[in-house]
N, CA and C atoms as an extended XYZ file, in Angstrom:
342
Properties=species:S:1:pos:R:3:atomname:S:1:resname:S:1:resid:I:1 pbc="F F F"
N        16.784      -16.785       12.602 N   MET     1
C        16.988      -16.179       11.315 CA  MET     1
C        16.418      -14.795       11.646 C   MET     1
N        17.248      -14.008       10.929 N   SER     2
C        16.859      -12.520       11.156 CA  SER     2
C        15.954      -12.066        9.853 C   SER     2
N        15.279      -11.141       10.466 N   THR     3
C        14.467      -10.148        9.378 CA  THR     3
C        14.954      -10.124        7.964 C   THR     3
N        16.170       -9.482        7.889 N   LYS     4
C        16.522       -8.998        6.808 CA  LYS     4
C        17.305      -10.638        5.829 C   LYS     4
N        17.339      -11.199        6.717 N   ILE     5
C        17.955      -12.650        5.817 CA  ILE     5
C        16.534      -13.469        5.359 C   ILE     5
N        15.507      -13.194        6.039 N   ARG     6
C        14.069      -13.850        5.575 CA  ARG     6
C        13.799      -13.150        4.320 C   ARG     6
N        13.812      -11.808        4.362 N   GLU     7
C        13.472      -10.830        3.327 CA  GLU     7
C        14.274      -11.285        2.084 C   GLU     7
N        15.678      -11.163        2.171 N   ARG     8
C        16.342      -11.686        1.031 CA  ARG     8
C        15.681      -13.123        0.249 C   ARG     8
N        15.699      -14.223        1.438 N   ALA     9
C        15.024      -15.377        0.796 CA  ALA     9
C        13.927      -15.416        0.306 C   ALA     9
N        13.073      -14.362        0.676 N   ALA    10
C        11.702      -14.199        0.162 CA  ALA    10
C        11.908      -13.742       -1.416 C   ALA    10
N        12.739      -12.286       -1.537 N   PHE    11
C        12.887      -11.966       -2.636 CA  PHE    11
C        13.453      -13.114       -3.627 C   PHE    11
N        14.302      -13.566       -3.260 N   ARG    12
C        15.242      -14.856       -4.159 CA  ARG    12
C        14.250      -15.739       -4.416 C   ARG    12
N        13.221      -16.102       -3.647 N   LYS    13
C        12.017      -17.026       -3.932 CA  LYS    13
C        11.399      -16.455       -5.091 C   LYS    13
N        11.045      -15.285       -5.252 N   ASN    14
C        10.164      -14.750       -5.954 CA  ASN    14
C        10.539      -13.866       -7.103 C   ASN    14
N        12.057      -14.127       -7.396 N   ALA    15
C        12.434      -13.431       -8.229 CA  ALA    15
C        12.306      -14.173       -9.821 C   ALA    15
N        12.045      -15.949       -9.738 N   PRO    16
C        11.514      -16.359      -11.300 CA  PRO    16
C        10.229      -15.849      -11.276 C   PRO    16
N         9.172      -15.657      -10.391 N   ILE    17
C         8.044      -15.268      -10.585 CA  ILE    17
C         7.934      -14.023      -11.331 C   ILE    17
N         8.560      -12.918      -10.704 N   PHE    18
C         8.487      -11.780      -11.550 CA  PHE    18
C         9.179      -11.736      -12.805 C   PHE    18
N        10.257      -12.506      -12.952 N   ALA    19
C        10.876      -12.638      -14.455 CA  ALA    19
C         9.874      -13.455      -15.109 C   ALA    19
N         9.130      -14.368      -14.755 N   ALA    20
C         8.110      -15.015      -15.881 CA  ALA    20
C         6.868      -14.014      -16.130 C   ALA    20
N         6.557      -12.940      -15.275 N   LEU    21
C         5.736      -12.219      -15.477 CA  LEU    21
C         6.124      -10.802      -16.141 C   LEU    21
N         7.508      -10.765      -16.505 N   GLY    22
C         7.791       -9.703      -17.114 CA  GLY    22
C         7.803       -9.733      -18.725 C   GLY    22
N         7.309      -10.884      -18.850 N   ASP    23
C         6.846      -10.784      -20.530 CA  ASP    23
C         5.573      -10.820      -20.685 C   ASP    23
N         5.136       -9.967      -21.798 N   VAL    24
C         3.561       -9.421      -21.779 CA  VAL    24
C         2.822      -10.653      -22.298 C   VAL    24
N         3.404      -11.602      -23.147 N   THR    25
C         2.788      -12.711      -23.393 CA  THR    25
C         2.139      -13.340      -22.304 C   THR    25
N         2.940      -13.814      -21.117 N   ARG    26
C         2.810      -14.557      -20.016 CA  ARG    26
C         1.811      -13.927      -19.236 C   ARG    26
N         2.049      -12.448      -19.278 N   LEU    27
C         1.397      -11.624      -18.456 CA  LEU    27
C        -0.175      -11.666      -18.921 C   LEU    27
N        -0.286      -11.651      -20.054 N   ALA    28
C        -1.602      -11.712      -20.702 CA  ALA    28
C        -2.066      -13.107      -20.532 C   ALA    28
N        -1.443      -14.169      -20.519 N   LEU    29
C        -1.854      -15.342      -20.181 CA  LEU    29
C        -2.382      -15.693      -18.689 C   LEU    29
N        -1.812      -14.838      -17.879 N   VAL    30
C        -2.178      -14.921      -16.373 CA  VAL    30
C        -3.385      -14.243      -16.463 C   VAL    30
N        -3.514      -13.054      -17.030 N   VAL    31
C        -4.846      -12.477      -16.755 CA  VAL    31
C        -5.939      -13.096      -17.332 C   VAL    31
N        -5.819      -13.749      -18.833 N   LYS    32
C        -7.009      -14.607      -19.280 CA  LYS    32
C        -7.097      -15.752      -18.035 C   LYS    32
N        -6.115      -16.251      -17.178 N   LEU    33
C        -6.554      -17.597      -16.462 CA  LEU    33
C        -6.936      -16.934      -14.967 C   LEU    33
N        -6.892      -15.704      -15.005 N   SER    34
C        -7.206      -15.195      -13.636 CA  SER    34
C        -8.833      -15.208      -13.500 C   SER    34
N        -9.636      -15.666      -14.323 N   THR    35
C       -10.925      -15.845      -14.251 CA  THR    35
C       -11.251      -16.896      -13.109 C   THR    35
N       -10.362      -17.826      -12.928 N   GLY    36
C       -10.647      -18.855      -12.315 CA  GLY    36
C       -11.185      -20.163      -13.041 C   GLY    36
N       -11.405      -20.080      -14.176 N   THR    37
C       -11.776      -21.200      -14.813 CA  THR    37
C       -10.719      -21.689      -15.858 C   THR    37
N       -10.490      -23.115      -15.450 N   PRO    38
C        -9.387      -23.642      -16.316 CA  PRO    38
C        -9.523      -23.653      -17.946 C   PRO    38
N        -8.623      -23.239      -18.408 N   LEU    39
C        -8.864      -22.989      -19.953 CA  LEU    39
C        -7.826      -23.784      -20.960 C   LEU    39
N        -8.393      -24.280      -22.118 N   SER    40
C        -7.603      -25.076      -23.062 CA  SER    40
C        -6.792      -24.234      -23.614 C   SER    40
N        -5.703      -25.106      -24.147 N   ILE    41
C        -4.978      -24.168      -25.008 CA  ILE    41
C        -5.430      -23.508      -26.510 C   ILE    41
N        -6.751      -24.310      -26.815 N   ALA    42
C        -7.397      -23.282      -27.833 CA  ALA    42
C        -8.021      -22.442      -27.361 C   ALA    42
N        -8.663      -22.046      -26.213 N   ARG    43
C        -9.141      -21.153      -25.526 CA  ARG    43
C        -7.994      -19.842      -25.175 C   ARG    43
N        -6.726      -20.526      -24.754 N   LEU    44
C        -5.879      -19.618      -24.639 CA  LEU    44
C        -5.370      -18.905      -25.581 C   LEU    44
N        -5.222      -19.634      -26.668 N   THR    45
C        -4.449      -18.903      -28.002 CA  THR    45
C        -5.562      -17.915      -28.632 C   THR    45
N        -6.856      -17.888      -28.337 N   ASP    46
C        -7.692      -17.042      -29.199 CA  ASP    46
C        -7.197      -15.498      -28.448 C   ASP    46
N        -7.117      -14.669      -29.597 N   GLY    47
C        -6.782      -13.269      -29.512 CA  GLY    47
C        -5.290      -13.159      -29.702 C   GLY    47
N        -4.454      -14.133      -29.685 N   PHE    48
C        -2.925      -14.255      -29.936 CA  PHE    48
C        -2.688      -14.588      -31.480 C   PHE    48
N        -1.631      -13.977      -31.671 N   THR    49
C        -1.156      -14.226      -33.044 CA  THR    49
C         0.005      -15.375      -32.982 C   THR    49
N         0.345      -15.792      -31.829 N   LEU    50
C         1.057      -16.774      -31.894 CA  LEU    50
C         0.801      -18.080      -31.760 C   LEU    50
N         1.424      -19.018      -32.277 N   SER    51
C         1.279      -20.616      -32.454 CA  SER    51
C         0.797      -21.192      -31.281 C   SER    51
N         0.123      -22.344      -30.999 N   ARG    52
C        -0.454      -22.988      -30.073 CA  ARG    52
C         1.142      -23.437      -29.362 C   ARG    52
N         1.975      -23.859      -30.150 N   GLN    53
C         3.365      -24.056      -29.713 CA  GLN    53
C         4.036      -23.335      -28.898 C   GLN    53
N         4.033      -21.755      -29.453 N   ALA    54
C         4.568      -20.794      -28.723 CA  ALA    54
C         3.911      -20.527      -27.367 C   ALA    54
N         2.512      -20.555      -27.557 N   VAL    55
C         2.020      -20.268      -26.264 CA  VAL    55
C         2.180      -21.432      -25.143 C   VAL    55
N         1.877      -22.556      -25.694 N   THR    56
C         2.420      -23.814      -24.871 CA  THR    56
C         3.893      -23.553      -24.112 C   THR    56
N         4.798      -22.919      -24.887 N   LYS    57
C         6.021      -22.739      -24.199 CA  LYS    57
C         5.995      -21.511      -23.221 C   LYS    57
N         4.991      -20.933      -23.250 N   HIS    58
C         5.163      -19.550      -22.550 CA  HIS    58
C         4.336      -20.067      -21.106 C   HIS    58
N         3.346      -21.199      -21.562 N   LEU    59
C         2.772      -21.920      -20.390 CA  LEU    59
C         3.697      -22.396      -19.373 C   LEU    59
N         4.746      -23.368      -19.862 N   GLN    60
C         5.633      -24.259      -19.480 CA  GLN    60
C         6.364      -23.496      -18.494 C   GLN    60
N         6.788      -22.269      -19.172 N   VAL    61
C         7.647      -20.942      -18.232 CA  VAL    61
C         6.704      -20.667      -17.195 C   VAL    61
N         5.564      -20.422      -17.067 N   LEU    62
C         4.714      -20.115      -15.743 CA  LEU    62
C         4.303      -21.305      -14.914 C   LEU    62
N         4.317      -22.559      -15.802 N   GLU    63
C         4.311      -23.834      -14.906 CA  GLU    63
C         5.470      -24.293      -13.891 C   GLU    63
N         6.608      -23.867      -14.707 N   GLU    64
C         7.848      -24.211      -13.840 CA  GLU    64
C         8.268      -23.323      -12.707 C   GLU    64
N         7.363      -22.102      -12.796 N   VAL    65
C         7.482      -21.075      -11.437 CA  VAL    65
C         6.347      -21.385      -10.547 C   VAL    65
N         5.552      -22.299      -10.718 N   GLY    66
C         4.176      -22.585      -10.081 CA  GLY    66
C         3.322      -21.469      -10.041 C   GLY    66
N         3.075      -20.820      -11.392 N   LEU    67
C         1.775      -19.768      -11.624 CA  LEU    67
C         0.760      -20.360      -12.070 C   LEU    67
N         1.242      -21.618      -12.997 N   VAL    68
C         0.103      -22.488      -13.530 CA  VAL    68
C         0.384      -23.740      -13.479 C   VAL    68
N        -0.875      -24.326      -13.536 N   ARG    69
C        -0.854      -25.549      -13.699 CA  ARG    69
C        -1.791      -26.168      -14.189 C   ARG    69
N        -1.254      -27.804      -15.049 N   ALA    70
C        -2.109      -28.289      -16.051 CA  ALA    70
C        -2.615      -29.311      -15.768 C   ALA    70
N        -4.028      -29.613      -15.795 N   VAL    71
C        -5.147      -30.354      -15.251 CA  VAL    71
C        -5.421      -31.175      -16.577 C   VAL    71
N        -5.205      -32.506      -16.502 N   ARG    72
C        -5.812      -33.294      -17.612 CA  ARG    72
C        -7.413      -33.620      -17.500 C   ARG    72
N        -8.031      -33.436      -18.548 N   ARG    73
C        -9.422      -33.656      -18.564 CA  ARG    73
C        -9.819      -34.308      -20.000 C   ARG    73
N       -10.029      -35.536      -19.927 N   GLY    74
C       -10.313      -36.264      -20.999 CA  GLY    74
C        -9.111      -36.422      -22.026 C   GLY    74
N        -9.031      -35.860      -23.283 N   ARG    75
C        -7.932      -35.935      -23.950 CA  ARG    75
C        -7.302      -34.739      -24.152 C   ARG    75
N        -7.967      -33.622      -23.577 N   GLU    76
C        -7.492      -31.984      -23.381 CA  GLU    76
C        -6.704      -31.716      -21.904 C   GLU    76
N        -5.565      -30.968      -22.070 N   ASN    77
C        -4.995      -30.438      -21.017 CA  ASN    77
C        -5.701      -28.960      -20.787 C   ASN    77
N        -6.183      -28.843      -19.251 N   LEU    78
C        -6.547      -27.634      -19.234 CA  LEU    78
C        -5.437      -27.072      -18.219 C   LEU    78
N        -5.672      -25.633      -18.661 N   PHE    79
C        -4.477      -24.800      -17.225 CA  PHE    79
C        -5.227      -23.804      -16.659 C   PHE    79
N        -4.691      -23.865      -15.485 N   GLU    80
C        -5.480      -23.001      -14.370 CA  GLU    80
C        -4.242      -22.244      -13.528 C   GLU    80
N        -4.978      -21.243      -12.918 N   LEU    81
C        -3.734      -20.403      -12.373 CA  LEU    81
C        -3.814      -20.668      -11.216 C   LEU    81
N        -2.328      -20.648      -10.347 N   GLN    82
C        -2.243      -20.751       -8.918 CA  GLN    82
C        -2.105      -19.554       -8.275 C   GLN    82
N        -2.877      -19.262       -7.623 N   ALA    83
C        -2.693      -18.103       -6.770 CA  ALA    83
C        -1.630      -17.616       -5.618 C   ALA    83
N        -1.385      -18.504       -5.315 N   GLN    84
C        -0.622      -18.525       -3.981 CA  GLN    84
C         0.657      -18.050       -4.304 C   GLN    84
N         1.556      -18.166       -5.489 N   PRO    85
C         2.861      -17.528       -5.729 CA  PRO    85
C         2.853      -16.396       -5.887 C   PRO    85
N         1.626      -15.693       -6.610 N   ILE    86
C         1.229      -14.414       -6.786 CA  ILE    86
C         1.032      -13.748       -5.579 C   ILE    86
N         0.491      -14.470       -4.668 N   ASP    87
C        -0.013      -13.450       -3.254 CA  ASP    87
C         1.395      -13.276       -2.502 C   ASP    87
N         2.221      -14.463       -2.836 N   GLU    88
C         3.816      -14.328       -1.940 CA  GLU    88
C         4.622      -13.168       -2.673 C   GLU    88
N         4.459      -13.019       -3.898 N   ALA    89
C         5.465      -11.982       -4.847 CA  ALA    89
C         4.648      -10.668       -4.424 C   ALA    89
N         3.552      -10.529       -4.106 N   ARG    90
C         2.605       -9.235       -3.741 CA  ARG    90
C         3.212       -8.917       -2.414 C   ARG    90
N         3.485      -10.016       -1.324 N   GLN    91
C         3.793       -9.777       -0.263 CA  GLN    91
C         5.238       -9.045       -0.220 C   GLN    91
N         6.033       -9.569       -0.774 N   SER    92
C         7.377       -8.857       -1.326 CA  SER    92
C         7.420       -7.657       -1.798 C   SER    92
N         6.532       -7.537       -2.566 N   LEU    93
C         6.029       -6.018       -3.093 CA  LEU    93
C         5.878       -5.178       -1.782 C   LEU    93
N         4.853       -5.515       -0.995 N   ASP    94
C         4.539       -4.866       -0.121 CA  ASP    94
C         5.559       -4.248        1.045 C   ASP    94
N         6.199       -5.205        1.360 N   ARG    95
C         7.472       -5.299        2.210 CA  ARG    95
C         8.434       -3.909        1.482 C   ARG    95
N         8.740       -4.223        0.255 N   ILE    96
C         9.463       -3.131       -0.435 CA  ILE    96
C         8.820       -1.881       -0.506 C   ILE    96
N         7.650       -1.677       -0.807 N   SER    97
C         6.552       -0.351       -0.681 CA  SER    97
C         6.990        0.083        0.894 C   SER    97
N         6.815       -1.079        1.807 N   ARG    98
C         7.092       -0.214        3.130 CA  ARG    98
C         8.393        0.385        3.447 C   ARG    98
N         9.545       -0.117        3.015 N   GLN    99
C        10.742       -0.089        3.072 CA  GLN    99
C        10.960        1.366        2.436 C   GLN    99
N        10.084        1.762        1.224 N   TRP   100
C        10.723        2.866        0.704 CA  TRP   100
C         9.923        3.973        1.436 C   TRP   100
N         8.504        3.815        1.950 N   ASP   101
C         7.807        4.901        2.720 CA  ASP   101
C         8.657        5.111        3.739 C   ASP   101
N         9.317        4.234        4.709 N   VAL   102
C        10.382        4.557        5.694 CA  VAL   102
C        11.615        5.661        5.197 C   VAL   102
N        11.785        5.139        4.069 N   ALA   103
C        13.056        5.912        3.567 CA  ALA   103
C        12.773        7.128        3.046 C   ALA   103
N        11.595        7.379        2.403 N   LEU   104
C        11.244        8.911        2.054 CA  LEU   104
C        10.703        9.488        3.058 C   LEU   104
N        10.152        9.071        4.130 N   ALA   105
C         9.845        9.532        5.302 CA  ALA   105
C        10.758       10.504        5.856 C   ALA   105
N        12.025        9.619        5.870 N   SER   106
C        13.443        9.904        6.711 CA  SER   106
C        13.868       10.882        5.776 C   SER   106
N        13.685       11.078        4.346 N   LEU   107
C        14.525       11.882        3.816 CA  LEU   107
C        13.684       12.997        4.012 C   LEU   107
N        12.351       12.910        3.789 N   LYS   108
C        11.617       14.515        4.106 CA  LYS   108
C        11.889       15.106        5.069 C   LYS   108
N        12.125       14.229        6.349 N   SER   109
C        12.281       14.715        7.712 CA  SER   109
C        13.620       15.477        7.587 C   SER   109
N        14.771       15.047        7.124 N   PHE   110
C        16.053       15.250        7.178 CA  PHE   110
C        15.873       16.721        6.290 C   PHE   110
N        15.347       16.590        5.330 N   VAL   111
C        15.267       18.099        4.205 CA  VAL   111
C        14.399       19.051        4.829 C   VAL   111
N        13.426       18.869        6.039 N   GLU   112
C        12.564       19.781        6.492 CA  GLU   112
C        13.337       20.288        7.600 C   GLU   112
N        14.471       19.562        8.044 N   ARG   113
C        15.123       20.132        9.397 CA  ARG   113
C        16.325       21.173        8.812 C   ARG   113
N        16.697       20.696        7.611 N   THR   114
C        17.836       21.871        7.077 CA  THR   114
C        17.342       22.910        6.530 C   THR   114
């Protein structure tokens, strides 16, 4: 499989992650969960004007793309961040960044020659 095909497959795989993180509420939930400690819905709704039901829907979106995992503890669900999808998305962004660096260096070289 060529590098371009692998890159497109990685971008296609990571697109739902970027879409999920494009919402400010979901991004704030990811930040809250980034401490590494699983949190209950009650703890996650602290500081939000949204209802628990609304926050739960946002958590479901994050869970669908693999960013969050619900863990049952007693009668309560705790939510924890899954870092691997974020790492994979970051790697995609790193590849894009390197491509831009090469393109800009090429443009700079062209402009300086003329």
